[in-house]
mmJSON file of the N, C-alpha and C atoms, coordinates in Angstrom:
{"data_MODEL":{"atom_site":{
"group_PDB":["ATOM","ATOM","ATOM","ATOM","ATOM","ATOM","ATOM","ATOM","ATOM","ATOM","ATOM","ATOM","ATOM","ATOM","ATOM","ATOM","ATOM","ATOM","ATOM","ATOM","ATOM","ATOM","ATOM","ATOM","ATOM","ATOM","ATOM","ATOM","ATOM","ATOM","ATOM","ATOM","ATOM","ATOM","ATOM","ATOM","ATOM","ATOM","ATOM","ATOM","ATOM","ATOM","ATOM","ATOM","ATOM","ATOM","ATOM","ATOM","ATOM","ATOM","ATOM","ATOM","ATOM","ATOM","ATOM","ATOM","ATOM","ATOM","ATOM","ATOM","ATOM","ATOM","ATOM","ATOM","ATOM","ATOM","ATOM","ATOM","ATOM","ATOM","ATOM","ATOM","ATOM","ATOM","ATOM","ATOM","ATOM","ATOM","ATOM","ATOM","ATOM","ATOM","ATOM","ATOM","ATOM","ATOM","ATOM","ATOM","ATOM","ATOM","ATOM","ATOM","ATOM","ATOM","ATOM","ATOM","ATOM","ATOM","ATOM","ATOM","ATOM","ATOM","ATOM","ATOM","ATOM","ATOM","ATOM","ATOM","ATOM","ATOM","ATOM","ATOM","ATOM","ATOM","ATOM","ATOM","ATOM","ATOM","ATOM","ATOM","ATOM","ATOM","ATOM","ATOM","ATOM","ATOM","ATOM","ATOM","ATOM","ATOM","ATOM","ATOM","ATOM","ATOM","ATOM","ATOM","ATOM","ATOM","ATOM","ATOM","ATOM","ATOM","ATOM","ATOM","ATOM","ATOM","ATOM","ATOM","ATOM","ATOM","ATOM","ATOM","ATOM","ATOM","ATOM","ATOM","ATOM","ATOM","ATOM","ATOM","ATOM","ATOM","ATOM","ATOM","ATOM","ATOM","ATOM","ATOM","ATOM","ATOM","ATOM","ATOM","ATOM","ATOM","ATOM","ATOM","ATOM","ATOM","ATOM","ATOM","ATOM","ATOM","ATOM","ATOM","ATOM","ATOM","ATOM","ATOM","ATOM","ATOM","ATOM","ATOM","ATOM","ATOM","ATOM","ATOM","ATOM","ATOM","ATOM","ATOM","ATOM"],
"id":[1,2,3,4,5,6,7,8,9,10,11,12,13,14,15,16,17,18,19,20,21,22,23,24,25,26,27,28,29,30,31,32,33,34,35,36,37,38,39,40,41,42,43,44,45,46,47,48,49,50,51,52,53,54,55,56,57,58,59,60,61,62,63,64,65,66,67,68,69,70,71,72,73,74,75,76,77,78,79,80,81,82,83,84,85,86,87,88,89,90,91,92,93,94,95,96,97,98,99,100,101,102,103,104,105,106,107,108,109,110,111,112,113,114,115,116,117,118,119,120,121,122,123,124,125,126,127,128,129,130,131,132,133,134,135,136,137,138,139,140,141,142,143,144,145,146,147,148,149,150,151,152,153,154,155,156,157,158,159,160,161,162,163,164,165,166,167,168,169,170,171,172,173,174,175,176,177,178,179,180,181,182,183,184,185,186,187,188,189,190,191,192,193,194,195,196,197,198,199,200,201],
"type_symbol":["N","C","C","N","C","C","N","C","C","N","C","C","N","C","C","N","C","C","N","C","C","N","C","C","N","C","C","N","C","C","N","C","C","N","C","C","N","C","C","N","C","C","N","C","C","N","C","C","N","C","C","N","C","C","N","C","C","N","C","C","N","C","C","N","C","C","N","C","C","N","C","C","N","C","C","N","C","C","N","C","C","N","C","C","N","C","C","N","C","C","N","C","C","N","C","C","N","C","C","N","C","C","N","C","C","N","C","C","N","C","C","N","C","C","N","C","C","N","C","C","N","C","C","N","C","C","N","C","C","N","C","C","N","C","C","N","C","C","N","C","C","N","C","C","N","C","C","N","C","C","N","C","C","N","C","C","N","C","C","N","C","C","N","C","C","N","C","C","N","C","C","N","C","C","N","C","C","N","C","C","N","C","C","N","C","C","N","C","C","N","C","C","N","C","C","N","C","C","N","C","C"],
"label_atom_id":["N","CA","C","N","CA","C","N","CA","C","N","CA","C","N","CA","C","N","CA","C","N","CA","C","N","CA","C","N","CA","C","N","CA","C","N","CA","C","N","CA","C","N","CA","C","N","CA","C","N","CA","C","N","CA","C","N","CA","C","N","CA","C","N","CA","C","N","CA","C","N","CA","C","N","CA","C","N","CA","C","N","CA","C","N","CA","C","N","CA","C","N","CA","C","N","CA","C","N","CA","C","N","CA","C","N","CA","C","N","CA","C","N","CA","C","N","CA","C","N","CA","C","N","CA","C","N","CA","C","N","CA","C","N","CA","C","N","CA","C","N","CA","C","N","CA","C","N","CA","C","N","CA","C","N","CA","C","N","CA","C","N","CA","C","N","CA","C","N","CA","C","N","CA","C","N","CA","C","N","CA","C","N","CA","C","N","CA","C","N","CA","C","N","CA","C","N","CA","C","N","CA","C","N","CA","C","N","CA","C","N","CA","C","N","CA","C","N","CA","C","N","CA","C","N","CA","C","N","CA","C","N","CA","C"],
"label_alt_id":[null,null,null,null,null,null,null,null,null,null,null,null,null,null,null,null,null,null,null,null,null,null,null,null,null,null,null,null,null,null,null,null,null,null,null,null,null,null,null,null,null,null,null,null,null,null,null,null,null,null,null,null,null,null,null,null,null,null,null,null,null,null,null,null,null,null,null,null,null,null,null,null,null,null,null,null,null,null,null,null,null,null,null,null,null,null,null,null,null,null,null,null,null,null,null,null,null,null,null,null,null,null,null,null,null,null,null,null,null,null,null,null,null,null,null,null,null,null,null,null,null,null,null,null,null,null,null,null,null,null,null,null,null,null,null,null,null,null,null,null,null,null,null,null,null,null,null,null,null,null,null,null,null,null,null,null,null,null,null,null,null,null,null,null,null,null,null,null,null,null,null,null,null,null,null,null,null,null,null,null,null,null,null,null,null,null,null,null,null,null,null,null,null,null,null,null,null,null,null,null,null],
"label_comp_id":["UNK","UNK","UNK","UNK","UNK","UNK","UNK","UNK","UNK","UNK","UNK","UNK","UNK","UNK","UNK","UNK","UNK","UNK","UNK","UNK","UNK","UNK","UNK","UNK","UNK","UNK","UNK","UNK","UNK","UNK","UNK","UNK","UNK","UNK","UNK","UNK","UNK","UNK","UNK","UNK","UNK","UNK","UNK","UNK","UNK","UNK","UNK","UNK","UNK","UNK","UNK","UNK","UNK","UNK","UNK","UNK","UNK","UNK","UNK","UNK","UNK","UNK","UNK","UNK","UNK","UNK","UNK","UNK","UNK","UNK","UNK","UNK","UNK","UNK","UNK","UNK","UNK","UNK","UNK","UNK","UNK","UNK","UNK","UNK","UNK","UNK","UNK","UNK","UNK","UNK","UNK","UNK","UNK","UNK","UNK","UNK","UNK","UNK","UNK","UNK","UNK","UNK","UNK","UNK","UNK","UNK","UNK","UNK","UNK","UNK","UNK","UNK","UNK","UNK","UNK","UNK","UNK","UNK","UNK","UNK","UNK","UNK","UNK","UNK","UNK","UNK","UNK","UNK","UNK","UNK","UNK","UNK","UNK","UNK","UNK","UNK","UNK","UNK","UNK","UNK","UNK","UNK","UNK","UNK","UNK","UNK","UNK","UNK","UNK","UNK","UNK","UNK","UNK","UNK","UNK","UNK","UNK","UNK","UNK","UNK","UNK","UNK","UNK","UNK","UNK","UNK","UNK","UNK","UNK","UNK","UNK","UNK","UNK","UNK","UNK","UNK","UNK","UNK","UNK","UNK","UNK","UNK","UNK","UNK","UNK","UNK","UNK","UNK","UNK","UNK","UNK","UNK","UNK","UNK","UNK","UNK","UNK","UNK","UNK","UNK","UNK"],
"label_asym_id":["A","A","A","A","A","A","A","A","A","A","A","A","A","A","A","A","A","A","A","A","A","A","A","A","A","A","A","A","A","A","A","A","A","A","A","A","A","A","A","A","A","A","A","A","A","A","A","A","A","A","A","A","A","A","A","A","A","A","A","A","A","A","A","A","A","A","A","A","A","A","A","A","A","A","A","A","A","A","A","A","A","A","A","A","A","A","A","A","A","A","A","A","A","A","A","A","A","A","A","A","A","A","A","A","A","A","A","A","A","A","A","A","A","A","A","A","A","A","A","A","A","A","A","A","A","A","A","A","A","A","A","A","A","A","A","A","A","A","A","A","A","A","A","A","A","A","A","A","A","A","A","A","A","A","A","A","A","A","A","A","A","A","A","A","A","A","A","A","A","A","A","A","A","A","A","A","A","A","A","A","A","A","A","A","A","A","A","A","A","A","A","A","A","A","A","A","A","A","A","A","A"],
"label_entity_id":["1","1","1","1","1","1","1","1","1","1","1","1","1","1","1","1","1","1","1","1","1","1","1","1","1","1","1","1","1","1","1","1","1","1","1","1","1","1","1","1","1","1","1","1","1","1","1","1","1","1","1","1","1","1","1","1","1","1","1","1","1","1","1","1","1","1","1","1","1","1","1","1","1","1","1","1","1","1","1","1","1","1","1","1","1","1","1","1","1","1","1","1","1","1","1","1","1","1","1","1","1","1","1","1","1","1","1","1","1","1","1","1","1","1","1","1","1","1","1","1","1","1","1","1","1","1","1","1","1","1","1","1","1","1","1","1","1","1","1","1","1","1","1","1","1","1","1","1","1","1","1","1","1","1","1","1","1","1","1","1","1","1","1","1","1","1","1","1","1","1","1","1","1","1","1","1","1","1","1","1","1","1","1","1","1","1","1","1","1","1","1","1","1","1","1","1","1","1","1","1","1"],
"label_seq_id":[1,1,1,2,2,2,3,3,3,4,4,4,5,5,5,6,6,6,7,7,7,8,8,8,9,9,9,10,10,10,11,11,11,12,12,12,13,13,13,14,14,14,15,15,15,16,16,16,17,17,17,18,18,18,19,19,19,20,20,20,21,21,21,22,22,22,23,23,23,24,24,24,25,25,25,26,26,26,27,27,27,28,28,28,29,29,29,30,30,30,31,31,31,32,32,32,33,33,33,34,34,34,35,35,35,36,36,36,37,37,37,38,38,38,39,39,39,40,40,40,41,41,41,42,42,42,43,43,43,44,44,44,45,45,45,46,46,46,47,47,47,48,48,48,49,49,49,50,50,50,51,51,51,52,52,52,53,53,53,54,54,54,55,55,55,56,56,56,57,57,57,58,58,58,59,59,59,60,60,60,61,61,61,62,62,62,63,63,63,64,64,64,65,65,65,66,66,66,67,67,67],
"pdbx_PDB_ins_code":[null,null,null,null,null,null,null,null,null,null,null,null,null,null,null,null,null,null,null,null,null,null,null,null,null,null,null,null,null,null,null,null,null,null,null,null,null,null,null,null,null,null,null,null,null,null,null,null,null,null,null,null,null,null,null,null,null,null,null,null,null,null,null,null,null,null,null,null,null,null,null,null,null,null,null,null,null,null,null,null,null,null,null,null,null,null,null,null,null,null,null,null,null,null,null,null,null,null,null,null,null,null,null,null,null,null,null,null,null,null,null,null,null,null,null,null,null,null,null,null,null,null,null,null,null,null,null,null,null,null,null,null,null,null,null,null,null,null,null,null,null,null,null,null,null,null,null,null,null,null,null,null,null,null,null,null,null,null,null,null,null,null,null,null,null,null,null,null,null,null,null,null,null,null,null,null,null,null,null,null,null,null,null,null,null,null,null,null,null,null,null,null,null,null,null,null,null,null,null,null,null],
"Cartn_x":[-8.162,-7.065,-6.018,-4.766,-3.659,-2.991,-2.453,-1.68,-0.214,0.534,1.951,2.792,3.65,4.558,5.702,6.244,7.391,7.134,5.906,5.57,6.153,6.889,7.565,6.623,5.62,4.642,3.24,2.316,0.941,0.359,-0.523,-1.163,-2.216,-2.16,-3.134,-4.519,-4.616,-5.885,-5.915,-6.758,-6.791,-7.378,-7.916,-8.493,-7.462,-6.236,-5.122,-4.014,-3.601,-2.597,-1.17,-0.803,0.575,0.591,1.488,1.682,3.159,3.444,4.854,5.095,6.298,6.726,7.69,8.08,8.996,10.347,10.86,12.114,13.369,13.31,14.528,14.752,14.043,14.219,15.228,15.81,16.675,15.882,16.566,15.891,14.984,15.429,14.625,13.325,13.425,12.243,11.323,11.896,11.124,10.368,11.012,10.381,9.277,9.511,8.493,7.246,7.452,6.339,5.59,6.32,5.687,4.827,5.32,4.544,3.278,3.386,2.217,1.188,1.64,0.729,0.055,0.789,0.202,-0.856,-0.6,-1.573,-2.835,-2.663,-3.82,-4.62,-3.923,-4.599,-5.435,-4.923,-5.668,-6.898,-6.795,-7.922,-9.057,-8.749,-9.806,-10.357,-9.828,-10.28,-11.793,-12.419,-13.864,-14.687,-14.253,-14.963,-14.85,-13.644,-13.434,-14.247,-14.312,-15.079,-16.565,-17.068,-18.489,-18.931,-18.096,-18.464,-17.908,-17.136,-16.598,-15.473,-14.727,-13.611,-12.405,-11.694,-10.444,-9.412,-8.193,-7.119,-5.915,-5.347,-4.184,-2.928,-2.724,-1.49,-1.772,-1.346,-1.492,-0.09,0.196,1.56,1.678,2.856,3.193,3.418,2.977,3.132,4.081,4.968,5.908,5.155,5.063,4.295,4.886,6.172,6.795,6.388,5.896,5.534,4.116,3.288,1.901,1.85,0.817,0.706,-0.3],
"Cartn_y":[-10.749,-9.958,-10.906,-10.605,-11.411,-10.708,-11.494,-10.942,-11.112,-10.023,-10.077,-9.919,-10.866,-10.798,-9.841,-9.206,-8.294,-7.14,-6.675,-5.549,-4.276,-3.488,-2.293,-1.116,-1.017,0.068,-0.531,0.176,-0.306,-0.109,-0.977,-0.923,0.181,1.129,2.217,1.774,0.583,0.084,-1.439,-1.967,-3.416,-4.193,-3.505,-4.162,-4.35,-3.875,-4.047,-4.799,-5.93,-6.758,-6.254,-5.859,-5.438,-4.128,-3.22,-1.955,-1.884,-1.707,-1.698,-0.742,-0.197,0.674,-0.101,0.526,-0.143,-0.378,-1.603,-1.914,-1.419,-1.115,-0.739,0.77,1.531,2.983,3.329,4.526,4.961,4.975,4.767,4.619,5.804,7.035,8.219,8.219,7.905,7.85,6.719,5.591,4.429,4.737,5.392,5.742,6.778,7.748,8.766,8.115,7.207,6.512,5.635,4.961,4.099,4.913,6.078,6.943,7.455,7.788,8.232,7.111,5.902,4.757,4.486,4.624,4.435,5.498,6.741,7.815,7.557,7.099,6.775,5.617,4.627,3.486,3.938,4.866,5.382,6.162,6.879,7.673,6.819,5.693,4.854,3.831,3.81,2.851,2.895,4.072,4.085,3.527,3.813,3.319,1.8,1.29,-0.155,-0.866,-0.282,-0.874,-0.882,0.239,0.365,-0.633,-0.861,-1.729,-3.143,-3.415,-4.756,-5.132,-4.148,-4.425,-4.935,-5.887,-6.409,-6.439,-5.973,-5.961,-6.666,-7.601,-8.305,-7.444,-6.786,-6.026,-4.696,-3.6,-2.242,-1.796,-1.7,-1.491,-0.328,0.258,1.274,0.576,1.213,0.637,1.519,0.899,1.623,2.179,3.511,4.13,3.859,3.547,3.222,1.831,0.997,-0.37,-0.453,0.545,0.524,0.584,-0.053,-0.043,0.971],
"Cartn_z":[6.341,6.856,7.433,7.166,7.655,8.832,9.742,10.846,10.509,10.498,10.15,11.409,11.667,12.799,12.482,13.505,13.366,12.409,12.372,11.521,12.134,11.34,11.848,12.015,11.169,11.233,11.246,11.865,11.848,10.457,10.091,8.789,8.788,7.837,7.817,7.357,6.78,6.28,6.441,7.346,7.563,6.388,5.396,4.221,3.107,3.336,2.39,3.116,2.562,3.232,3.047,1.84,1.575,0.803,1.177,0.486,0.11,-1.19,-1.594,-2.761,-2.788,-3.882,-4.778,-5.878,-6.802,-6.139,-6.163,-5.47,-6.173,-7.467,-8.195,-8.248,-7.44,-7.364,-6.27,-6.3,-5.19,-3.879,-2.77,-1.479,-1.154,-1.403,-1.081,-1.878,-3.157,-4.035,-3.603,-3.266,-2.836,-1.537,-0.591,0.686,0.486,-0.383,-0.68,-1.289,-2.222,-2.864,-1.856,-0.984,0.017,0.981,1.39,2.28,1.585,0.299,-0.455,-0.56,-0.841,-0.925,0.416,1.511,2.847,3.128,2.707,2.901,2.073,0.841,0.004,0.593,1.115,1.735,2.924,3.7,4.845,4.401,3.298,2.813,2.267,1.659,1.075,2.07,3.275,4.284,4.526,4.726,4.975,3.803,2.576,1.398,1.316,1.557,1.509,2.579,3.756,4.847,4.511,4.002,3.691,2.624,1.622,0.502,0.621,1.673,1.888,0.937,0.465,-0.442,0.344,-0.229,0.323,-0.804,-0.523,-1.514,-0.911,-1.65,-1.134,-1.222,-2.368,-2.564,-3.244,-2.607,-3.127,-3.493,-4.814,-5.274,-6.24,-6.254,-7.24,-8.578,-9.666,-11.002,-11.799,-12.547,-13.393,-14.586,-14.695,-15.772,-17.148,-17.242,-18.522,-18.998,-18.076,-18.413,-18.98,-18.688,-19.15,-20.671,-21.228,-22.698,-23.179],
"occupancy":[1.0,1.0,1.0,1.0,1.0,1.0,1.0,1.0,1.0,1.0,1.0,1.0,1.0,1.0,1.0,1.0,1.0,1.0,1.0,1.0,1.0,1.0,1.0,1.0,1.0,1.0,1.0,1.0,1.0,1.0,1.0,1.0,1.0,1.0,1.0,1.0,1.0,1.0,1.0,1.0,1.0,1.0,1.0,1.0,1.0,1.0,1.0,1.0,1.0,1.0,1.0,1.0,1.0,1.0,1.0,1.0,1.0,1.0,1.0,1.0,1.0,1.0,1.0,1.0,1.0,1.0,1.0,1.0,1.0,1.0,1.0,1.0,1.0,1.0,1.0,1.0,1.0,1.0,1.0,1.0,1.0,1.0,1.0,1.0,1.0,1.0,1.0,1.0,1.0,1.0,1.0,1.0,1.0,1.0,1.0,1.0,1.0,1.0,1.0,1.0,1.0,1.0,1.0,1.0,1.0,1.0,1.0,1.0,1.0,1.0,1.0,1.0,1.0,1.0,1.0,1.0,1.0,1.0,1.0,1.0,1.0,1.0,1.0,1.0,1.0,1.0,1.0,1.0,1.0,1.0,1.0,1.0,1.0,1.0,1.0,1.0,1.0,1.0,1.0,1.0,1.0,1.0,1.0,1.0,1.0,1.0,1.0,1.0,1.0,1.0,1.0,1.0,1.0,1.0,1.0,1.0,1.0,1.0,1.0,1.0,1.0,1.0,1.0,1.0,1.0,1.0,1.0,1.0,1.0,1.0,1.0,1.0,1.0,1.0,1.0,1.0,1.0,1.0,1.0,1.0,1.0,1.0,1.0,1.0,1.0,1.0,1.0,1.0,1.0,1.0,1.0,1.0,1.0,1.0,1.0,1.0,1.0,1.0,1.0,1.0,1.0],
"B_iso_or_equiv":[0.0,0.0,0.0,0.0,0.0,0.0,0.0,0.0,0.0,0.0,0.0,0.0,0.0,0.0,0.0,0.0,0.0,0.0,0.0,0.0,0.0,0.0,0.0,0.0,0.0,0.0,0.0,0.0,0.0,0.0,0.0,0.0,0.0,0.0,0.0,0.0,0.0,0.0,0.0,0.0,0.0,0.0,0.0,0.0,0.0,0.0,0.0,0.0,0.0,0.0,0.0,0.0,0.0,0.0,0.0,0.0,0.0,0.0,0.0,0.0,0.0,0.0,0.0,0.0,0.0,0.0,0.0,0.0,0.0,0.0,0.0,0.0,0.0,0.0,0.0,0.0,0.0,0.0,0.0,0.0,0.0,0.0,0.0,0.0,0.0,0.0,0.0,0.0,0.0,0.0,0.0,0.0,0.0,0.0,0.0,0.0,0.0,0.0,0.0,0.0,0.0,0.0,0.0,0.0,0.0,0.0,0.0,0.0,0.0,0.0,0.0,0.0,0.0,0.0,0.0,0.0,0.0,0.0,0.0,0.0,0.0,0.0,0.0,0.0,0.0,0.0,0.0,0.0,0.0,0.0,0.0,0.0,0.0,0.0,0.0,0.0,0.0,0.0,0.0,0.0,0.0,0.0,0.0,0.0,0.0,0.0,0.0,0.0,0.0,0.0,0.0,0.0,0.0,0.0,0.0,0.0,0.0,0.0,0.0,0.0,0.0,0.0,0.0,0.0,0.0,0.0,0.0,0.0,0.0,0.0,0.0,0.0,0.0,0.0,0.0,0.0,0.0,0.0,0.0,0.0,0.0,0.0,0.0,0.0,0.0,0.0,0.0,0.0,0.0,0.0,0.0,0.0,0.0,0.0,0.0,0.0,0.0,0.0,0.0,0.0,0.0],
"pdbx_formal_charge":[null,null,null,null,null,null,null,null,null,null,null,null,null,null,null,null,null,null,null,null,null,null,null,null,null,null,null,null,null,null,null,null,null,null,null,null,null,null,null,null,null,null,null,null,null,null,null,null,null,null,null,null,null,null,null,null,null,null,null,null,null,null,null,null,null,null,null,null,null,null,null,null,null,null,null,null,null,null,null,null,null,null,null,null,null,null,null,null,null,null,null,null,null,null,null,null,null,null,null,null,null,null,null,null,null,null,null,null,null,null,null,null,null,null,null,null,null,null,null,null,null,null,null,null,null,null,null,null,null,null,null,null,null,null,null,null,null,null,null,null,null,null,null,null,null,null,null,null,null,null,null,null,null,null,null,null,null,null,null,null,null,null,null,null,null,null,null,null,null,null,null,null,null,null,null,null,null,null,null,null,null,null,null,null,null,null,null,null,null,null,null,null,null,null,null,null,null,null,null,null,null],
"auth_seq_id":[1,1,1,2,2,2,3,3,3,4,4,4,5,5,5,6,6,6,7,7,7,8,8,8,9,9,9,10,10,10,11,11,11,12,12,12,13,13,13,14,14,14,15,15,15,16,16,16,17,17,17,18,18,18,19,19,19,20,20,20,21,21,21,22,22,22,23,23,23,24,24,24,25,25,25,26,26,26,27,27,27,28,28,28,29,29,29,30,30,30,31,31,31,32,32,32,33,33,33,34,34,34,35,35,35,36,36,36,37,37,37,38,38,38,39,39,39,40,40,40,41,41,41,42,42,42,43,43,43,44,44,44,45,45,45,46,46,46,47,47,47,48,48,48,49,49,49,50,50,50,51,51,51,52,52,52,53,53,53,54,54,54,55,55,55,56,56,56,57,57,57,58,58,58,59,59,59,60,60,60,61,61,61,62,62,62,63,63,63,64,64,64,65,65,65,66,66,66,67,67,67],
"auth_comp_id":["UNK","UNK","UNK","UNK","UNK","UNK","UNK","UNK","UNK","UNK","UNK","UNK","UNK","UNK","UNK","UNK","UNK","UNK","UNK","UNK","UNK","UNK","UNK","UNK","UNK","UNK","UNK","UNK","UNK","UNK","UNK","UNK","UNK","UNK","UNK","UNK","UNK","UNK","UNK","UNK","UNK","UNK","UNK","UNK","UNK","UNK","UNK","UNK","UNK","UNK","UNK","UNK","UNK","UNK","UNK","UNK","UNK","UNK","UNK","UNK","UNK","UNK","UNK","UNK","UNK","UNK","UNK","UNK","UNK","UNK","UNK","UNK","UNK","UNK","UNK","UNK","UNK","UNK","UNK","UNK","UNK","UNK","UNK","UNK","UNK","UNK","UNK","UNK","UNK","UNK","UNK","UNK","UNK","UNK","UNK","UNK","UNK","UNK","UNK","UNK","UNK","UNK","UNK","UNK","UNK","UNK","UNK","UNK","UNK","UNK","UNK","UNK","UNK","UNK","UNK","UNK","UNK","UNK","UNK","UNK","UNK","UNK","UNK","UNK","UNK","UNK","UNK","UNK","UNK","UNK","UNK","UNK","UNK","UNK","UNK","UNK","UNK","UNK","UNK","UNK","UNK","UNK","UNK","UNK","UNK","UNK","UNK","UNK","UNK","UNK","UNK","UNK","UNK","UNK","UNK","UNK","UNK","UNK","UNK","UNK","UNK","UNK","UNK","UNK","UNK","UNK","UNK","UNK","UNK","UNK","UNK","UNK","UNK","UNK","UNK","UNK","UNK","UNK","UNK","UNK","UNK","UNK","UNK","UNK","UNK","UNK","UNK","UNK","UNK","UNK","UNK","UNK","UNK","UNK","UNK","UNK","UNK","UNK","UNK","UNK","UNK"],
"auth_asym_id":["A","A","A","A","A","A","A","A","A","A","A","A","A","A","A","A","A","A","A","A","A","A","A","A","A","A","A","A","A","A","A","A","A","A","A","A","A","A","A","A","A","A","A","A","A","A","A","A","A","A","A","A","A","A","A","A","A","A","A","A","A","A","A","A","A","A","A","A","A","A","A","A","A","A","A","A","A","A","A","A","A","A","A","A","A","A","A","A","A","A","A","A","A","A","A","A","A","A","A","A","A","A","A","A","A","A","A","A","A","A","A","A","A","A","A","A","A","A","A","A","A","A","A","A","A","A","A","A","A","A","A","A","A","A","A","A","A","A","A","A","A","A","A","A","A","A","A","A","A","A","A","A","A","A","A","A","A","A","A","A","A","A","A","A","A","A","A","A","A","A","A","A","A","A","A","A","A","A","A","A","A","A","A","A","A","A","A","A","A","A","A","A","A","A","A","A","A","A","A","A","A"],
"auth_atom_id":["N","CA","C","N","CA","C","N","CA","C","N","CA","C","N","CA","C","N","CA","C","N","CA","C","N","CA","C","N","CA","C","N","CA","C","N","CA","C","N","CA","C","N","CA","C","N","CA","C","N","CA","C","N","CA","C","N","CA","C","N","CA","C","N","CA","C","N","CA","C","N","CA","C","N","CA","C","N","CA","C","N","CA","C","N","CA","C","N","CA","C","N","CA","C","N","CA","C","N","CA","C","N","CA","C","N","CA","C","N","CA","C","N","CA","C","N","CA","C","N","CA","C","N","CA","C","N","CA","C","N","CA","C","N","CA","C","N","CA","C","N","CA","C","N","CA","C","N","CA","C","N","CA","C","N","CA","C","N","CA","C","N","CA","C","N","CA","C","N","CA","C","N","CA","C","N","CA","C","N","CA","C","N","CA","C","N","CA","C","N","CA","C","N","CA","C","N","CA","C","N","CA","C","N","CA","C","N","CA","C","N","CA","C","N","CA","C","N","CA","C","N","CA","C","N","CA","C","N","CA","C","N","CA","C"],
"pdbx_PDB_model_num":[1,1,1,1,1,1,1,1,1,1,1,1,1,1,1,1,1,1,1,1,1,1,1,1,1,1,1,1,1,1,1,1,1,1,1,1,1,1,1,1,1,1,1,1,1,1,1,1,1,1,1,1,1,1,1,1,1,1,1,1,1,1,1,1,1,1,1,1,1,1,1,1,1,1,1,1,1,1,1,1,1,1,1,1,1,1,1,1,1,1,1,1,1,1,1,1,1,1,1,1,1,1,1,1,1,1,1,1,1,1,1,1,1,1,1,1,1,1,1,1,1,1,1,1,1,1,1,1,1,1,1,1,1,1,1,1,1,1,1,1,1,1,1,1,1,1,1,1,1,1,1,1,1,1,1,1,1,1,1,1,1,1,1,1,1,1,1,1,1,1,1,1,1,1,1,1,1,1,1,1,1,1,1,1,1,1,1,1,1,1,1,1,1,1,1,1,1,1,1,1,1]
}}}
């Protein structure tokens, strides 16, 4: 786990270091996606703790980019 200085919000899951949405979306869409990712991170926290999972980056993926 990393300690981040000047963090604006508390991390919902200490087993995930970074949570980010797609940067090229409109701000409203980007904020909505970021809040959803934070909620998902909070929900999987007990499972990650129980199994010892650690994730460096939890990110939104562009569905058009998938093959």
